[in-house]
N, C-alpha and C positions, 0 to 999 in steps of 0.2 A: 784448133786442136785442144782437147781437154787438158786442163792444167796438170792433172795427174799423169798424163801420158808423156810429159816432158821428162828429160833426163833427171833421175831422182836427185842427184847431187846438186844440179842446177836449181831445181825447185826448192830444195832446202836452203840454198844460198839466197834465192830470191825472197823466200819467206822470212829468213833471218834479217835480211836487209829491210824488209817492210816493217817488221816489228821494231827493229832498231830505230828506224825513222820516226815511228810514233813515240818511242821513248825519248829520243833526242829532242823532239819538238815539244814535249811535255803533254802530248795528247794522252799518253799513258804516264802518269806522274810517278816520282820516286815513292817506293813503298807499296805501290799498287800490285795486286795479285794479277798474274797472267794465266787466265783460264784457257786451257787448250780448246775447249768447245767454242768459246766466244771468239777466240782468235781465228780458228778455222772458218767459222761462219763469216767473219768480217773480211777475210782474205780470199775466200772462195776456194779453199783447199781442204783436204782431209786432216785429221788430227796427226797423221804420221809425219808429214813434213814439219808441222808445227812443233811436235815433240822433239824432232831432231834439231830444228832451228833453236829451240830453247836451250838445248844442250850446248849448241855452238855459242850462244850468247852467254851462257853460264861460264864456259871455258874462257871467254874473253873478259869476264869480270863485270859485265853490265847488269846481270841478274844473279840471283842466288836462290837456293831452295831452303825454305825454313820449315821446321816441324809444324804440322797442323795447318800450314798455309800453302805449302807448295812453292811454285816459282813466283818470285816477286822482283820488282825493279830494285836493284841494290842501292842502298844509301851509302855513298862513299865515306870513308873515314877522313876527317880533316887532314890528318898527316899525309894520307895518300894524295890529296889534292895539292898540298904544299910541295911535296916531292915532285909530282908530275909537272907542276908549273915552274919549279926551279929549273928542271931540264928544258922545258919549253922556252923559258926566258932566254937561255943560252942559244938555242936553235933559232929563235925569232931574231935575236940580235945578229947572228951570223947572216940570216937572210937580208937584213938591212945593209950590212956591210957589202954583200954581193950585189945588192940593188943600186948602191951608190955609183954614179957614173953611167949606169945602164938605163935608168928610168927616164922616160920621155915626158915632155910637158903634158901630153894628153893623158898619160897615166897619173901624173900628179893631180891633174884636174879631176880625174875620176876618184882619186883618194879624197879630195876635198868634198866631192859630192856625197860620198858616204858619210863624211863628218856632218854635213848639213842634215842628213837624215837623223843621225844620232842626236843632234842638237834640237831638232824640231819635233821629233816623235818620241817622247819619253816612254820607256818600257812600261807596259801595263795598260797604255792607252790605245794599243793597236792589237787587233786580233790576229792570230796566226793565219797566214794566207793559205797554207796547206800543211799536211803532216811532214812534208819533206823540206819545205823552205823556212817555216817559222815566221815570226813577226818581221816587219820591215826593219826594225832596229837590229835584230839578230842577223838578218840577211846583209845589212849594210856593214855591220861589224865584221862578219865573216869575209865579206868581199874585200874590205880594207886589208886584212891580213893575207888573204889568198892572192891578191894582186901583187903584193910585195914578194910573196913566194914565187909567183910566176916570173917576175922580173929578175929575181935572184938566179933563176935558170938551173936549179938543182932539184930534180924530181925526187931523189931519195930524201933530201932535206924536207921538202914539202910533204912527202908521204909520212915521214916520221912525226912531223908536227900534227898532221891529220890524225894519226894513230893515237897521239896523246889526247887530242880534243875529243875523239870518239869514245874515250873512256868515261866521259861525264855528259849527262844530258845538257844540250845546248841552251834550252829554255831557262835553266836555272841562272845563267849569267845575267839574263834580262831581269829575272826576279830579284837578284841581288841589288840591282840599280833602281828598281821600281819605286821604292819608298825612301830613297836617299838622294835628294837633290844635290847635296854637296859632292857625293860620290859620282853622280852623273856628270856634274860640271868638271870634276877632275879628270874623268874618263875622256871627255871631249877635248879638254886642254892637252892631255897627253897625246892624243891622236894628232892634234894640230902641230904640236912641237916636233913629233916624229916626221911629219910631212915637210916641215920647214928645214929640218936637218937633211932630209933626202934631197930637197931642192937645192940646198947649199953645198951638196956633195961632201958633207962632213960625216965620214963613215964612222968615226969613233963616237961622235955625239949621237948619231942615229942608233948605233948599237946600245949605248948606255941608256938612252931614253926608252927604247923598246924593251930592254931587260927590266928596267924599273916599272914600266907599264904592265908587263906580264906578271911580274912578281906581285905587284899591288893587286892585280885582278885575282891571282891565285889566293892571296891572303884574304881578300874580301869573300871569295867563294868558300874558302875553308871555314871562315867565321860564320857564314850563313848555314853551312852544314852543322857546325857545332851547336848553333841555336836550335836546330830542328831535329837533330839526330835522336833526341830523347822523346820527341813528340810524335814521330812517325810510328804507327802501330807495327810492332815487330812480332806479334803472335803470342 
């Protein structure tokens, strides 16, 4: 069936998801223009679903429309990042509390395997595997958190955390760590300590460590945006 023959709303949602995936992976970087003709050709659809998809993404805050430039990938304000990560830290801490006592040894082993990837594959040394998965380090980091959410067993909690994450391109987190060995080492150490707390069934320590980890990640991300917000071409 031709793509244009599908249910219009479904096609718009699919188109928005495809554009979002390219933004989140960094294939379309922050500050980049989103040309309807180019996107339509790349996705194999007409400009109509692309136009509606861009409106959807604009409403969600991932893109914005600037004078003389049109639609561009939005550069988040540092204060937005810090506020979002403050909320995320509390939710991720709750996920850890719920996971304590429920997590199996096989799941703890999987968490440790994701840490091995973070330790052995520094960001920037690995190319994205696809627009939807990103680099091995991004995949490993996302899996670390997602597995804890799964064990926590609260889908609304997991969905709310995903919504916060989806407000910011995922590849930027890897870029933050790329040229900072100390920050990378601290990130790995934080992951390891969280796993140790989960394995020890120490709910309060797991909550505290996860909150500190997420707040630190948000602060590093906000500072990255602060350094680059004045260099990204704004029109």
